[in-house]
N, C-alpha and C positions, 0 to 999 in steps of 0.2 A: 120380910124374908124370915123363913123359919127353917128348922132342922130338916124337915121333910124335903123342902125344895133343894137344899144343899146336898142332901143325900142322893136325891134323884139326879141332880146335875152332875154329881161325881160319877154315878153309874153310867150316865149318858156319855160323859167324857171318856171313861175307860173303854166302853164298847166302841163308840164312834171313832175316838182317837186311835185305838188299836187297829181298827179296820183301815182307816186312812193312812196310818203309818206303814202298815204292811203293803198297801198299794203304792204309796209314794216313796217310801224309803227302804224297800226290800233290799236293794243293793248294799245299803249301809249296814244293815243287820247281817246279811249273808257274808259280806267281806270284812266286817269289823272296822270299817273306815269311819270312826267317830271323831270328826273334827269339831271345832267349836261351832261352826256354821251348821253342821248336821244336827248336833245336839240341840241347838236353839230351834231349828225347824221342827224337830221331833217334839220338843216341849210345847211349842206353839200349836202343834196339831192336837194336843190334849187340852190346852187352855181354851182354844176357840170354841169347841162344842160345850165346854163347861159354862163359859160366859153366855153363849146363846141360849142354852137350856135354862140357866138361872134367870136371865133377863125375861125370857118368855113366861116363866112361871110367875114372876113378880108382876109382869104386865097383865097376865090373865087374872091374877088375884085382885088387882086394882080395878079391872073392868067388872069383875063379878061383884065387888063391894060397892062400886059406885055406879 
C-alpha cells in the first residue's frame, strides 16, 4: 500500500460517493433531515468506494508482482 493508491482511493471515494449520495440521499440534503441513521448511511456511502478502490489497487499490485 503506497501513497498513490491511497490518494487514488480517496479521489474515487469523493467522486463515486458524492454521486451515490446525491442519488440515494437527495431528500436528506434538500430537506436538511440529518438524523444519526442518515449521517451513518452518508458516511458509509463514501467509505465503501474507498475500501473497494484500495483493495483493488493492492490486489492488482500483488498480481503484477507475483
